[in-house]
Structures are given as structure tokens and as C-alpha cells.
PDB file of N, CA, C and O in Angstrom:
ATOM      1  N   MET A   1       0.838  -1.167   0.000  1.00  0.00           N
ATOM      2  CA  MET A   1       0.000   0.000   0.000  1.00  0.00           C
ATOM      3  C   MET A   1       0.884   1.231   0.000  1.00  0.00           C
ATOM      4  O   MET A   1       1.947   1.240   0.621  1.00  0.00           O
ATOM      5  N   SER A   2       0.462   2.234  -0.672  1.00  0.00           N
ATOM      6  CA  SER A   2       1.256   3.447  -0.770  1.00  0.00           C
ATOM      7  C   SER A   2       1.104   4.277   0.502  1.00  0.00           C
ATOM      8  O   SER A   2       0.060   4.244   1.153  1.00  0.00           O
ATOM      9  N   SER A   3       2.143   5.013   0.846  1.00  0.00           N
ATOM     10  CA  SER A   3       2.096   5.816   2.063  1.00  0.00           C
ATOM     11  C   SER A   3       1.346   7.130   1.849  1.00  0.00           C
ATOM     12  O   SER A   3       0.993   7.804   2.817  1.00  0.00           O
ATOM     13  N   ASP A   4       1.101   7.495   0.600  1.00  0.00           N
ATOM     14  CA  ASP A   4       0.383   8.736   0.307  1.00  0.00           C
ATOM     15  C   ASP A   4      -1.124   8.454   0.337  1.00  0.00           C
ATOM     16  O   ASP A   4      -1.596   7.636  -0.452  1.00  0.00           O
ATOM     17  N   PRO A   5      -1.900   9.109   1.226  1.00  0.00           N
ATOM     18  CA  PRO A   5      -3.333   8.811   1.316  1.00  0.00           C
ATOM     19  C   PRO A   5      -4.128   9.267   0.099  1.00  0.00           C
ATOM     20  O   PRO A   5      -5.273   8.844  -0.065  1.00  0.00           O
ATOM     21  N   ASN A   6      -3.567  10.111  -0.757  1.00  0.00           N
ATOM     22  CA  ASN A   6      -4.286  10.593  -1.932  1.00  0.00           C
ATOM     23  C   ASN A   6      -4.157   9.658  -3.123  1.00  0.00           C
ATOM     24  O   ASN A   6      -4.830   9.860  -4.134  1.00  0.00           O
ATOM     25  N   GLN A   7      -3.308   8.639  -3.029  1.00  0.00           N
ATOM     26  CA  GLN A   7      -3.116   7.689  -4.116  1.00  0.00           C
ATOM     27  C   GLN A   7      -4.104   6.530  -3.965  1.00  0.00           C
ATOM     28  O   GLN A   7      -4.413   6.134  -2.841  1.00  0.00           O
ATOM     29  N   PRO A   8      -4.604   5.982  -5.076  1.00  0.00           N
ATOM     30  CA  PRO A   8      -5.499   4.831  -4.980  1.00  0.00           C
ATOM     31  C   PRO A   8      -4.721   3.604  -4.513  1.00  0.00           C
ATOM     32  O   PRO A   8      -3.503   3.546  -4.683  1.00  0.00           O
ATOM     33  N   PRO A   9      -5.408   2.621  -3.926  1.00  0.00           N
ATOM     34  CA  PRO A   9      -4.708   1.424  -3.468  1.00  0.00           C
ATOM     35  C   PRO A   9      -4.139   0.643  -4.647  1.00  0.00           C
ATOM     36  O   PRO A   9      -4.700   0.673  -5.743  1.00  0.00           O
ATOM     37  N   ILE A  10      -3.045  -0.043  -4.431  1.00  0.00           N
ATOM     38  CA  ILE A  10      -2.405  -0.831  -5.475  1.00  0.00           C
ATOM     39  C   ILE A  10      -2.979  -2.244  -5.410  1.00  0.00           C
ATOM     40  O   ILE A  10      -2.872  -2.934  -4.397  1.00  0.00           O
ATOM     41  N   VAL A  11      -3.594  -2.653  -6.524  1.00  0.00           N
ATOM     42  CA  VAL A  11      -4.161  -3.981  -6.616  1.00  0.00           C
ATOM     43  C   VAL A  11      -3.362  -4.743  -7.664  1.00  0.00           C
ATOM     44  O   VAL A  11      -3.275  -4.285  -8.803  1.00  0.00           O
ATOM     45  N   PRO A  12      -2.770  -5.900  -7.320  1.00  0.00           N
ATOM     46  CA  PRO A  12      -1.994  -6.629  -8.309  1.00  0.00           C
ATOM     47  C   PRO A  12      -2.885  -7.175  -9.417  1.00  0.00           C
ATOM     48  O   PRO A  12      -4.066  -7.448  -9.203  1.00  0.00           O
ATOM     49  N   GLY A  13      -2.310  -7.327 -10.587  1.00  0.00           N
ATOM     50  CA  GLY A  13      -3.047  -7.886 -11.708  1.00  0.00           C
ATOM     51  C   GLY A  13      -2.774  -7.091 -12.972  1.00  0.00           C
ATOM     52  O   GLY A  13      -2.263  -5.973 -12.908  1.00  0.00           O
ATOM     53  N   PRO A  14      -3.116  -7.668 -14.128  1.00  0.00           N
ATOM     54  CA  PRO A  14      -2.851  -6.961 -15.391  1.00  0.00           C
ATOM     55  C   PRO A  14      -3.816  -5.808 -15.593  1.00  0.00           C
ATOM     56  O   PRO A  14      -4.997  -5.905 -15.261  1.00  0.00           O
ATOM     57  N   ARG A  15      -3.306  -4.720 -16.139  1.00  0.00           N
ATOM     58  CA  ARG A  15      -4.125  -3.564 -16.498  1.00  0.00           C
ATOM     59  C   ARG A  15      -3.396  -2.770 -17.569  1.00  0.00           C
ATOM     60  O   ARG A  15      -2.195  -2.938 -17.778  1.00  0.00           O
ATOM     61  N   GLN A  16      -4.125  -1.922 -18.228  1.00  0.00           N
ATOM     62  CA  GLN A  16      -3.553  -1.097 -19.286  1.00  0.00           C
ATOM     63  C   GLN A  16      -2.695   0.007 -18.673  1.00  0.00           C
ATOM     64  O   GLN A  16      -3.000   0.479 -17.578  1.00  0.00           O
ATOM     65  N   PRO A  17      -1.645   0.421 -19.345  1.00  0.00           N
ATOM     66  CA  PRO A  17      -0.841   1.531 -18.812  1.00  0.00           C
ATOM     67  C   PRO A  17      -1.692   2.777 -18.652  1.00  0.00           C
ATOM     68  O   PRO A  17      -2.447   3.144 -19.551  1.00  0.00           O
ATOM     69  N   GLY A  18      -1.566   3.419 -17.514  1.00  0.00           N
ATOM     70  CA  GLY A  18      -2.317   4.637 -17.235  1.00  0.00           C
ATOM     71  C   GLY A  18      -3.687   4.374 -16.641  1.00  0.00           C
ATOM     72  O   GLY A  18      -4.354   5.306 -16.194  1.00  0.00           O
ATOM     73  N   GLN A  19      -4.112   3.137 -16.627  1.00  0.00           N
ATOM     74  CA  GLN A  19      -5.411   2.795 -16.046  1.00  0.00           C
ATOM     75  C   GLN A  19      -5.246   2.661 -14.530  1.00  0.00           C
ATOM     76  O   GLN A  19      -4.342   1.958 -14.080  1.00  0.00           O
ATOM     77  N   PRO A  20      -6.103   3.323 -13.723  1.00  0.00           N
ATOM     78  CA  PRO A  20      -5.963   3.221 -12.270  1.00  0.00           C
ATOM     79  C   PRO A  20      -6.324   1.809 -11.792  1.00  0.00           C
ATOM     80  O   PRO A  20      -7.098   1.095 -12.430  1.00  0.00           O
ATOM     81  N   ALA A  21      -5.753   1.442 -10.683  1.00  0.00           N
ATOM     82  CA  ALA A  21      -6.038   0.133 -10.105  1.00  0.00           C
ATOM     83  C   ALA A  21      -7.467   0.123  -9.566  1.00  0.00           C
ATOM     84  O   ALA A  21      -7.897   1.064  -8.900  1.00  0.00           O
ATOM     85  N   ALA A  22      -8.170  -0.920  -9.854  1.00  0.00           N
ATOM     86  CA  ALA A  22      -9.564  -1.034  -9.412  1.00  0.00           C
ATOM     87  C   ALA A  22      -9.647  -2.039  -8.271  1.00  0.00           C
ATOM     88  O   ALA A  22      -8.868  -2.990  -8.203  1.00  0.00           O
ATOM     89  N   ALA A  23     -10.598  -1.814  -7.384  1.00  0.00           N
ATOM     90  CA  ALA A  23     -10.812  -2.743  -6.278  1.00  0.00           C
ATOM     91  C   ALA A  23     -11.418  -4.024  -6.832  1.00  0.00           C
ATOM     92  O   ALA A  23     -12.223  -3.967  -7.762  1.00  0.00           O
ATOM     93  N   PRO A  24     -11.047  -5.186  -6.278  1.00  0.00           N
ATOM     94  CA  PRO A  24     -11.615  -6.435  -6.783  1.00  0.00           C
ATOM     95  C   PRO A  24     -13.107  -6.524  -6.461  1.00  0.00           C
ATOM     96  O   PRO A  24     -13.561  -6.041  -5.424  1.00  0.00           O
ATOM     97  N   THR A  25     -13.854  -7.146  -7.364  1.00  0.00           N
ATOM     98  CA  THR A  25     -15.284  -7.311  -7.140  1.00  0.00           C
ATOM     99  C   THR A  25     -15.524  -8.590  -6.356  1.00  0.00           C
ATOM    100  O   THR A  25     -14.758  -9.548  -6.468  1.00  0.00           O
ATOM    101  N   TYR A  26     -16.570  -8.604  -5.577  1.00  0.00           N
ATOM    102  CA  TYR A  26     -16.909  -9.763  -4.756  1.00  0.00           C
ATOM    103  C   TYR A  26     -17.824 -10.691  -5.531  1.00  0.00           C
ATOM    104  O   TYR A  26     -18.820 -10.259  -6.111  1.00  0.00           O
ATOM    105  N   GLU A  27     -17.476 -11.973  -5.536  1.00  0.00           N
ATOM    106  CA  GLU A  27     -18.331 -12.988  -6.114  1.00  0.00           C
ATOM    107  C   GLU A  27     -18.569 -14.040  -5.038  1.00  0.00           C
ATOM    108  O   GLU A  27     -17.604 -14.554  -4.473  1.00  0.00           O
ATOM    109  N   PRO A  28     -19.823 -14.379  -4.736  1.00  0.00           N
ATOM    110  CA  PRO A  28     -20.077 -15.383  -3.702  1.00  0.00           C
ATOM    111  C   PRO A  28     -19.550 -16.740  -4.156  1.00  0.00           C
ATOM    112  O   PRO A  28     -19.479 -17.010  -5.355  1.00  0.00           O
ATOM    113  N   PRO A  29     -19.179 -17.594  -3.203  1.00  0.00           N
ATOM    114  CA  PRO A  29     -18.699 -18.933  -3.561  1.00  0.00           C
ATOM    115  C   PRO A  29     -19.765 -19.721  -4.315  1.00  0.00           C
ATOM    116  O   PRO A  29     -20.959 -19.452  -4.184  1.00  0.00           O
ATOM    117  N   ILE A  30     -19.325 -20.685  -5.097  1.00  0.00           N
ATOM    118  CA  ILE A  30     -20.250 -21.478  -5.904  1.00  0.00           C
ATOM    119  C   ILE A  30     -21.222 -22.241  -5.012  1.00  0.00           C
ATOM    120  O   ILE A  30     -22.396 -22.384  -5.354  1.00  0.00           O
ATOM    121  N   ALA A  31     -20.742 -22.734  -3.865  1.00  0.00           N
ATOM    122  CA  ALA A  31     -21.624 -23.477  -2.961  1.00  0.00           C
ATOM    123  C   ALA A  31     -22.772 -22.604  -2.486  1.00  0.00           C
ATOM    124  O   ALA A  31     -23.889 -23.096  -2.330  1.00  0.00           O
ATOM    125  N   ALA A  32     -22.525 -21.318  -2.251  1.00  0.00           N
ATOM    126  CA  ALA A  32     -23.588 -20.416  -1.803  1.00  0.00           C
ATOM    127  C   ALA A  32     -24.579 -20.147  -2.930  1.00  0.00           C
ATOM    128  O   ALA A  32     -25.765 -19.936  -2.676  1.00  0.00           O
ATOM    129  N   GLN A  33     -24.098 -20.153  -4.182  1.00  0.00           N
ATOM    130  CA  GLN A  33     -24.987 -19.908  -5.301  1.00  0.00           C
ATOM    131  C   GLN A  33     -25.893 -21.099  -5.569  1.00  0.00           C
ATOM    132  O   GLN A  33     -27.015 -20.931  -6.045  1.00  0.00           O
ATOM    133  N   GLN A  34     -25.409 -22.316  -5.263  1.00  0.00           N
ATOM    134  CA  GLN A  34     -26.169 -23.522  -5.561  1.00  0.00           C
ATOM    135  C   GLN A  34     -26.897 -24.079  -4.345  1.00  0.00           C
ATOM    136  O   GLN A  34     -27.400 -25.201  -4.396  1.00  0.00           O
ATOM    137  N   GLN A  35     -26.966 -23.326  -3.258  1.00  0.00           N
ATOM    138  CA  GLN A  35     -27.605 -23.807  -2.044  1.00  0.00           C
ATOM    139  C   GLN A  35     -29.102 -23.992  -2.282  1.00  0.00           C
ATOM    140  O   GLN A  35     -29.764 -23.125  -2.852  1.00  0.00           O
ATOM    141  N   PHE A  36     -29.623 -25.133  -1.838  1.00  0.00           N
ATOM    142  CA  PHE A  36     -31.037 -25.436  -2.030  1.00  0.00           C
ATOM    143  C   PHE A  36     -31.865 -24.782  -0.935  1.00  0.00           C
ATOM    144  O   PHE A  36     -31.580 -24.944   0.252  1.00  0.00           O
ATOM    145  N   MET A  37     -32.873 -24.055  -1.331  1.00  0.00           N
ATOM    146  CA  MET A  37     -33.796 -23.444  -0.381  1.00  0.00           C
ATOM    147  C   MET A  37     -35.178 -24.040  -0.637  1.00  0.00           C
ATOM    148  O   MET A  37     -35.704 -23.918  -1.743  1.00  0.00           O
ATOM    149  N   PRO A  38     -35.783 -24.694   0.389  1.00  0.00           N
ATOM    150  CA  PRO A  38     -37.123 -25.250   0.181  1.00  0.00           C
ATOM    151  C   PRO A  38     -38.143 -24.119   0.019  1.00  0.00           C
ATOM    152  O   PRO A  38     -37.935 -23.021   0.534  1.00  0.00           O
ATOM    153  N   PRO A  39     -39.219 -24.375  -0.677  1.00  0.00           N
ATOM    154  CA  PRO A  39     -40.255 -23.341  -0.829  1.00  0.00           C
ATOM    155  C   PRO A  39     -40.811 -22.917   0.534  1.00  0.00           C
ATOM    156  O   PRO A  39     -40.852 -23.703   1.481  1.00  0.00           O
ATOM    157  N   ALA A  40     -41.227 -21.683   0.601  1.00  0.00           N
ATOM    158  CA  ALA A  40     -41.765 -21.164   1.863  1.00  0.00           C
ATOM    159  C   ALA A  40     -43.016 -21.937   2.245  1.00  0.00           C
ATOM    160  O   ALA A  40     -43.843 -22.260   1.392  1.00  0.00           O
ATOM    161  N   GLY A  41     -43.148 -22.231   3.531  1.00  0.00           N
ATOM    162  CA  GLY A  41     -44.321 -22.943   4.015  1.00  0.00           C
ATOM    163  C   GLY A  41     -44.098 -24.428   4.165  1.00  0.00           C
ATOM    164  O   GLY A  41     -44.854 -25.083   4.883  1.00  0.00           O
ATOM    165  N   GLU A  42     -43.084 -24.990   3.512  1.00  0.00           N
ATOM    166  CA  GLU A  42     -42.802 -26.412   3.652  1.00  0.00           C
ATOM    167  C   GLU A  42     -41.818 -26.620   4.801  1.00  0.00           C
ATOM    168  O   GLU A  42     -40.841 -25.879   4.917  1.00  0.00           O
ATOM    169  N   PRO A  43     -42.062 -27.618   5.652  1.00  0.00           N
ATOM    170  CA  PRO A  43     -41.122 -27.872   6.742  1.00  0.00           C
ATOM    171  C   PRO A  43     -39.825 -28.460   6.190  1.00  0.00           C
ATOM    172  O   PRO A  43     -39.832 -29.038   5.103  1.00  0.00           O
ATOM    173  N   PRO A  44     -38.729 -28.327   6.906  1.00  0.00           N
ATOM    174  CA  PRO A  44     -37.483 -28.918   6.430  1.00  0.00           C
ATOM    175  C   PRO A  44     -37.603 -30.439   6.374  1.00  0.00           C
ATOM    176  O   PRO A  44     -38.419 -31.027   7.084  1.00  0.00           O
ATOM    177  N   THR A  45     -36.806 -31.060   5.548  1.00  0.00           N
ATOM    178  CA  THR A  45     -36.898 -32.507   5.351  1.00  0.00           C
ATOM    179  C   THR A  45     -36.175 -33.290   6.434  1.00  0.00           C
ATOM    180  O   THR A  45     -36.211 -34.521   6.415  1.00  0.00           O
ATOM    181  N   TYR A  46     -35.530 -32.636   7.362  1.00  0.00           N
ATOM    182  CA  TYR A  46     -34.823 -33.306   8.444  1.00  0.00           C
ATOM    183  C   TYR A  46     -35.259 -32.715   9.772  1.00  0.00           C
ATOM    184  O   TYR A  46     -35.754 -31.589   9.826  1.00  0.00           O
ATOM    185  N   GLN A  47     -35.080 -33.462  10.824  1.00  0.00           N
ATOM    186  CA  GLN A  47     -35.377 -32.969  12.164  1.00  0.00           C
ATOM    187  C   GLN A  47     -34.054 -32.829  12.911  1.00  0.00           C
ATOM    188  O   GLN A  47     -33.300 -33.798  13.007  1.00  0.00           O
ATOM    189  N   PRO A  48     -33.760 -31.655  13.438  1.00  0.00           N
ATOM    190  CA  PRO A  48     -32.514 -31.503  14.190  1.00  0.00           C
ATOM    191  C   PRO A  48     -32.562 -32.339  15.459  1.00  0.00           C
ATOM    192  O   PRO A  48     -33.633 -32.531  16.034  1.00  0.00           O
ATOM    193  N   PRO A  49     -31.410 -32.839  15.903  1.00  0.00           N
ATOM    194  CA  PRO A  49     -31.411 -33.656  17.117  1.00  0.00           C
ATOM    195  C   PRO A  49     -31.813 -32.818  18.324  1.00  0.00           C
ATOM    196  O   PRO A  49     -31.485 -31.634  18.397  1.00  0.00           O
ATOM    197  N   PRO A  50     -32.524 -33.428  19.273  1.00  0.00           N
ATOM    198  CA  PRO A  50     -32.936 -32.655  20.455  1.00  0.00           C
ATOM    199  C   PRO A  50     -31.707 -32.252  21.268  1.00  0.00           C
ATOM    200  O   PRO A  50     -30.718 -32.983  21.326  1.00  0.00           O
ATOM    201  N   ALA A  51     -31.786 -31.093  21.885  1.00  0.00           N
ATOM    202  CA  ALA A  51     -30.678 -30.595  22.696  1.00  0.00           C
ATOM    203  C   ALA A  51     -30.557 -31.446  23.956  1.00  0.00           C
ATOM    204  O   ALA A  51     -31.563 -31.862  24.530  1.00  0.00           O
ATOM    205  N   GLU A  52     -29.325 -31.702  24.380  1.00  0.00           N
ATOM    206  CA  GLU A  52     -29.082 -32.481  25.586  1.00  0.00           C
ATOM    207  C   GLU A  52     -29.472 -31.651  26.795  1.00  0.00           C
ATOM    208  O   GLU A  52     -29.038 -30.508  26.937  1.00  0.00           O
ATOM    209  N   ARG A  53     -30.295 -32.227  27.670  1.00  0.00           N
ATOM    210  CA  ARG A  53     -30.756 -31.508  28.853  1.00  0.00           C
ATOM    211  C   ARG A  53     -29.809 -31.768  30.012  1.00  0.00           C
ATOM    212  O   ARG A  53     -29.222 -32.845  30.119  1.00  0.00           O
ATOM    213  N   SER A  54     -29.666 -30.769  30.881  1.00  0.00           N
ATOM    214  CA  SER A  54     -28.806 -30.924  32.052  1.00  0.00           C
ATOM    215  C   SER A  54     -29.514 -31.780  33.099  1.00  0.00           C
ATOM    216  O   SER A  54     -30.703 -32.071  32.977  1.00  0.00           O
ATOM    217  N   LEU A  55     -28.770 -32.179  34.129  1.00  0.00           N
ATOM    218  CA  LEU A  55     -29.326 -33.024  35.186  1.00  0.00           C
ATOM    219  C   LEU A  55     -30.470 -32.329  35.908  1.00  0.00           C
ATOM    220  O   LEU A  55     -31.462 -32.969  36.256  1.00  0.00           O
ATOM    221  N   PHE A  56     -30.342 -31.010  36.139  1.00  0.00           N
ATOM    222  CA  PHE A  56     -31.377 -30.280  36.867  1.00  0.00           C
ATOM    223  C   PHE A  56     -32.629 -30.087  36.028  1.00  0.00           C
ATOM    224  O   PHE A  56     -33.717 -29.919  36.579  1.00  0.00           O
ATOM    225  N   GLU A  57     -32.497 -30.106  34.702  1.00  0.00           N
ATOM    226  CA  GLU A  57     -33.688 -30.048  33.852  1.00  0.00           C
ATOM    227  C   GLU A  57     -34.387 -31.402  33.805  1.00  0.00           C
ATOM    228  O   GLU A  57     -35.611 -31.473  33.696  1.00  0.00           O
ATOM    229  N   LYS A  58     -33.600 -32.478  33.887  1.00  0.00           N
ATOM    230  CA  LYS A  58     -34.196 -33.816  33.894  1.00  0.00           C
ATOM    231  C   LYS A  58     -34.848 -34.130  35.232  1.00  0.00           C
ATOM    232  O   LYS A  58     -35.916 -34.741  35.280  1.00  0.00           O
ATOM    233  N   ARG A  59     -34.202 -33.709  36.329  1.00  0.00           N
ATOM    234  CA  ARG A  59     -34.678 -34.023  37.683  1.00  0.00           C
ATOM    235  C   ARG A  59     -34.757 -32.742  38.513  1.00  0.00           C
ATOM    236  O   ARG A  59     -33.841 -32.477  39.292  1.00  0.00           O
ATOM    237  N   PRO A  60     -35.817 -31.934  38.378  1.00  0.00           N
ATOM    238  CA  PRO A  60     -35.892 -30.667  39.108  1.00  0.00           C
ATOM    239  C   PRO A  60     -35.989 -30.836  40.623  1.00  0.00           C
ATOM    240  O   PRO A  60     -35.707 -29.890  41.359  1.00  0.00           O
ATOM    241  N   GLU A  61     -36.379 -32.018  41.109  1.00  0.00           N
ATOM    242  CA  GLU A  61     -36.472 -32.219  42.556  1.00  0.00           C
ATOM    243  C   GLU A  61     -35.097 -32.147  43.216  1.00  0.00           C
ATOM    244  O   GLU A  61     -34.997 -31.823  44.399  1.00  0.00           O
ATOM    245  N   ILE A  62     -34.044 -32.443  42.467  1.00  0.00           N
ATOM    246  CA  ILE A  62     -32.685 -32.320  43.020  1.00  0.00           C
ATOM    247  C   ILE A  62     -32.390 -30.853  43.320  1.00  0.00           C
ATOM    248  O   ILE A  62     -31.856 -30.531  44.381  1.00  0.00           O
ATOM    249  N   LEU A  63     -32.734 -29.970  42.397  1.00  0.00           N
ATOM    250  CA  LEU A  63     -32.492 -28.548  42.589  1.00  0.00           C
ATOM    251  C   LEU A  63     -33.292 -28.016  43.778  1.00  0.00           C
ATOM    252  O   LEU A  63     -32.777 -27.213  44.555  1.00  0.00           O
ATOM    253  N   ILE A  64     -34.537 -28.451  43.929  1.00  0.00           N
ATOM    254  CA  ILE A  64     -35.373 -28.007  45.046  1.00  0.00           C
ATOM    255  C   ILE A  64     -34.796 -28.511  46.369  1.00  0.00           C
ATOM    256  O   ILE A  64     -34.770 -27.777  47.357  1.00  0.00           O
ATOM    257  N   GLY A  65     -34.340 -29.751  46.384  1.00  0.00           N
ATOM    258  CA  GLY A  65     -33.729 -30.306  47.595  1.00  0.00           C
ATOM    259  C   GLY A  65     -32.455 -29.579  47.985  1.00  0.00           C
ATOM    260  O   GLY A  65     -32.223 -29.322  49.167  1.00  0.00           O
ATOM    261  N   LEU A  66     -31.623 -29.242  46.997  1.00  0.00           N
ATOM    262  CA  LEU A  66     -30.395 -28.500  47.294  1.00  0.00           C
ATOM    263  C   LEU A  66     -30.704 -27.105  47.833  1.00  0.00           C
ATOM    264  O   LEU A  66     -30.024 -26.628  48.742  1.00  0.00           O
ATOM    265  N   ALA A  67     -31.720 -26.450  47.285  1.00  0.00           N
ATOM    266  CA  ALA A  67     -32.092 -25.119  47.764  1.00  0.00           C
ATOM    267  C   ALA A  67     -32.620 -25.200  49.199  1.00  0.00           C
ATOM    268  O   ALA A  67     -32.316 -24.336  50.022  1.00  0.00           O
ATOM    269  N   THR A  68     -33.399 -26.222  49.495  1.00  0.00           N
ATOM    270  CA  THR A  68     -33.921 -26.397  50.851  1.00  0.00           C
ATOM    271  C   THR A  68     -32.792 -26.660  51.841  1.00  0.00           C
ATOM    272  O   THR A  68     -32.761 -26.066  52.919  1.00  0.00           O
ATOM    273  N   ALA A  69     -31.869 -27.543  51.483  1.00  0.00           N
ATOM    274  CA  ALA A  69     -30.734 -27.852  52.358  1.00  0.00           C
ATOM    275  C   ALA A  69     -29.855 -26.622  52.560  1.00  0.00           C
ATOM    276  O   ALA A  69     -29.376 -26.379  53.667  1.00  0.00           O
ATOM    277  N   GLY A  70     -29.642 -25.854  51.511  1.00  0.00           N
ATOM    278  CA  GLY A  70     -28.846 -24.631  51.628  1.00  0.00           C
ATOM    279  C   GLY A  70     -29.506 -23.620  52.543  1.00  0.00           C
ATOM    280  O   GLY A  70     -28.826 -22.962  53.330  1.00  0.00           O
ATOM    281  N   GLY A  71     -30.811 -23.487  52.453  1.00  0.00           N
ATOM    282  CA  GLY A  71     -31.539 -22.583  53.345  1.00  0.00           C
ATOM    283  C   GLY A  71     -31.470 -23.033  54.788  1.00  0.00           C
ATOM    284  O   GLY A  71     -31.327 -22.206  55.689  1.00  0.00           O
ATOM    285  N   PHE A  72     -31.569 -24.336  55.023  1.00  0.00           N
ATOM    286  CA  PHE A  72     -31.473 -24.862  56.381  1.00  0.00           C
ATOM    287  C   PHE A  72     -30.087 -24.593  56.972  1.00  0.00           C
ATOM    288  O   PHE A  72     -29.977 -24.175  58.125  1.00  0.00           O
ATOM    289  N   VAL A  73     -29.034 -24.831  56.193  1.00  0.00           N
ATOM    290  CA  VAL A  73     -27.667 -24.585  56.673  1.00  0.00           C
ATOM    291  C   VAL A  73     -27.459 -23.097  56.942  1.00  0.00           C
ATOM    292  O   VAL A  73     -26.844 -22.729  57.943  1.00  0.00           O
ATOM    293  N   ALA A  74     -27.961 -22.247  56.065  1.00  0.00           N
ATOM    294  CA  ALA A  74     -27.814 -20.805  56.281  1.00  0.00           C
ATOM    295  C   ALA A  74     -28.550 -20.373  57.551  1.00  0.00           C
ATOM    296  O   ALA A  74     -28.047 -19.528  58.291  1.00  0.00           O
ATOM    297  N   ALA A  75     -29.726 -20.937  57.815  1.00  0.00           N
ATOM    298  CA  ALA A  75     -30.471 -20.598  59.033  1.00  0.00           C
ATOM    299  C   ALA A  75     -29.713 -21.046  60.279  1.00  0.00           C
ATOM    300  O   ALA A  75     -29.698 -20.328  61.278  1.00  0.00           O
ATOM    301  N   GLN A  76     -29.086 -22.220  60.238  1.00  0.00           N
ATOM    302  CA  GLN A  76     -28.299 -22.698  61.370  1.00  0.00           C
ATOM    303  C   GLN A  76     -27.110 -21.787  61.651  1.00  0.00           C
ATOM    304  O   GLN A  76     -26.831 -21.461  62.805  1.00  0.00           O
ATOM    305  N   ILE A  77     -26.409 -21.375  60.594  1.00  0.00           N
ATOM    306  CA  ILE A  77     -25.236 -20.499  60.766  1.00  0.00           C
ATOM    307  C   ILE A  77     -25.651 -19.152  61.333  1.00  0.00           C
ATOM    308  O   ILE A  77     -25.015 -18.644  62.257  1.00  0.00           O
ATOM    309  N   LEU A  78     -26.716 -18.569  60.786  1.00  0.00           N
ATOM    310  CA  LEU A  78     -27.173 -17.267  61.272  1.00  0.00           C
ATOM    311  C   LEU A  78     -27.673 -17.369  62.714  1.00  0.00           C
ATOM    312  O   LEU A  78     -27.464 -16.448  63.503  1.00  0.00           O
ATOM    313  N   GLY A  79     -28.329 -18.475  63.066  1.00  0.00           N
ATOM    314  CA  GLY A  79     -28.794 -18.681  64.430  1.00  0.00           C
ATOM    315  C   GLY A  79     -27.641 -18.760  65.418  1.00  0.00           C
ATOM    316  O   GLY A  79     -27.712 -18.188  66.505  1.00  0.00           O
ATOM    317  N   ARG A  80     -26.594 -19.456  65.050  1.00  0.00           N
ATOM    318  CA  ARG A  80     -25.431 -19.546  65.949  1.00  0.00           C
ATOM    319  C   ARG A  80     -24.708 -18.230  66.057  1.00  0.00           C
ATOM    320  O   ARG A  80     -24.125 -17.938  67.101  1.00  0.00           O
ATOM    321  N   MET A  81     -24.725 -17.412  64.997  1.00  0.00           N
ATOM    322  CA  MET A  81     -24.089 -16.091  65.068  1.00  0.00           C
ATOM    323  C   MET A  81     -24.855 -15.182  66.026  1.00  0.00           C
ATOM    324  O   MET A  81     -24.262 -14.329  66.687  1.00  0.00           O
ATOM    325  N   ARG A  82     -26.175 -15.368  66.100  1.00  0.00           N
ATOM    326  CA  ARG A  82     -26.982 -14.534  66.991  1.00  0.00           C
ATOM    327  C   ARG A  82     -26.944 -15.032  68.432  1.00  0.00           C
ATOM    328  O   ARG A  82     -27.401 -14.336  69.339  1.00  0.00           O
ATOM    329  N   GLY A  83     -26.400 -16.238  68.653  1.00  0.00           N
ATOM    330  CA  GLY A  83     -26.270 -16.766  70.013  1.00  0.00           C
ATOM    331  C   GLY A  83     -27.360 -17.711  70.412  1.00  0.00           C
ATOM    332  O   GLY A  83     -27.585 -17.865  71.612  1.00  0.00           O
ATOM    333  N   ARG A  84     -28.037 -18.337  69.541  1.00  0.00           N
ATOM    334  CA  ARG A  84     -29.095 -19.297  69.877  1.00  0.00           C
ATOM    335  C   ARG A  84     -28.522 -20.606  70.307  1.00  0.00           C
ATOM    336  O   ARG A  84     -29.268 -21.532  70.626  1.00  0.00           O
TER     337      ARG A  84
END
């Protein structure tokens, strides 16, 4: 690239003498041009695999039990701090 900001960028490639360098044009990849799009309103022909659920989503009673136990422990600690 030239250090003078008023000069156009230098693009390699053949050109006629005196012709300024032109920026390259963008062409999408061939795979993007040939991508199949189903008609609107039709469902896709495949079903995506279901997302893996965490243990707490499978068994919510574990989360409730942990919250209850945590509350009980916190109450015991606060009670002993107050002198009970």
C-alpha cells in the first residue's frame, strides 16, 4: 500500500498503462450460489437432534432439595451467630 493517502490502493493484476487500479469485485462462492432453499411454508426434510438436557432439567427435585438444604444450613449459621 502506498504511504500517500491521496493515491489509490495498489491492486496486483494486469491492467492497461495509465489505467488506475480497481478494487476487486466480490463474487459469492459457488456453494452459496447452488444452495437449495425449500419453498416457503414447507417444513425442512430433516429434524434436528434434540438438545441435551442438564441433570437439573431432567430431575428438578434435586435442585429443590439443594435449595432447601442450603436454606437450612444458612439458618443454622445465622442462628449460631446470633447466640441461639
